C-alpha positions as CSV (number, residue, x, y, z in Angstrom):
1,M,13.3,-11.9,-4.0
2,A,13.6,-8.6,-5.9
3,L,13.0,-5.0,-5.2
4,F,9.7,-3.7,-6.6
5,P,8.8,0.0,-6.8
6,L,5.1,1.1,-6.2
7,S,3.5,4.5,-6.1
8,S,1.6,4.8,-2.9
9,N,-1.6,6.9,-2.8
10,F,-2.3,6.9,0.9
11,E,-5.8,7.8,2.1
12,G,-5.8,11.3,3.5
13,D,-2.4,12.2,2.1
14,F,-1.9,14.7,-0.7
15,V,1.6,13.3,-1.7
16,V,2.0,10.2,-3.8
17,Q,5.1,8.4,-2.6
18,L,7.4,6.0,-4.5
19,V,7.9,3.1,-2.1
20,V,10.3,0.2,-2.9
21,V,9.2,-3.1,-1.4
22,D,10.2,-6.7,-1.9
23,D,8.2,-8.7,-4.5
24,G,7.8,-11.4,-1.8
25,A,6.1,-8.9,0.6
26,T,2.5,-9.4,1.7
27,M,0.0,-6.7,1.2
28,D,0.1,-6.1,5.0
29,E,3.9,-5.5,4.7
30,V,3.4,-3.2,1.7
31,A,0.8,-1.2,3.7
32,S,3.2,-0.9,6.6
33,A,6.0,0.3,4.3
34,C,3.7,2.9,2.8
35,A,2.5,4.0,6.2
36,V,6.0,5.0,7.3
37,H,5.9,7.9,4.8
38,S,2.4,9.2,5.6
39,I,1.2,8.3,9.2
40,D,2.2,10.9,11.7
41,R,3.6,13.1,8.9
42,R,0.5,14.2,6.9
43,V,-2.0,11.6,8.0
44,A,-3.3,11.0,11.6
45,P,-3.3,7.5,12.8
46,R,-6.7,5.8,13.0
47,P,-6.7,3.4,15.9
48,G,-8.8,0.3,15.4
49,K,-8.5,0.5,11.6
50,V,-6.6,-1.9,9.4
51,L,-4.6,-0.7,6.4
52,R,-5.6,-2.4,3.1
53,I,-4.1,-2.2,-0.4
54,R,-6.2,-1.8,-3.5
55,R,-5.3,-1.3,-7.2
56,H,-5.7,2.3,-8.0
57,S,-6.9,1.8,-11.6
58,T,-9.7,-0.7,-10.8
59,G,-10.4,-0.4,-7.0
60,E,-9.7,-4.1,-6.6
61,L,-9.0,-4.8,-2.9
62,Y,-6.1,-7.3,-2.5
63,P,-6.2,-10.0,0.2
64,R,-3.9,-9.0,3.1
65,E,-1.7,-12.1,2.7
66,M,-1.3,-11.8,-1.1
67,L,2.3,-11.4,-2.3
68,V,3.3,-8.5,-4.5
69,K,4.6,-10.9,-7.2
70,N,1.1,-12.5,-7.4
71,T,-0.9,-9.2,-7.9
72,G,-0.1,-8.5,-11.5
73,L,1.0,-5.0,-10.6
74,M,3.6,-3.4,-12.8
75,P,6.6,-1.5,-11.4
76,T,5.7,2.0,-10.4
77,E,2.0,1.3,-10.7
78,T,-0.2,3.2,-8.2
79,I,-1.8,1.5,-5.3
80,D,-4.2,3.0,-2.8
81,V,-3.6,2.5,0.9
82,I,-6.9,2.8,2.7
83,F,-8.2,2.5,6.3
84,S,-10.6,-0.4,6.7
85,D,-12.6,-2.1,9.5
86,I,-11.4,-5.5,8.3
């Protein structure tokens, strides 16, 4: 396992955060790591919604169980963290 930096563009936030995650983390774990820097700071929680990760450059939504190392993301690449119904 290796540390992997990503730029987090969190829905509703005006700050892009550099978040370091493990390359063996799932997209759900990445979303949680990003949420720590935005939820209840500059973004209100949205009960009943699920946080999802998508590639910023293409809008590709990643499966929640996909591992960082299998996404093809490059270090410091920007991801979007969005609120979703599923």
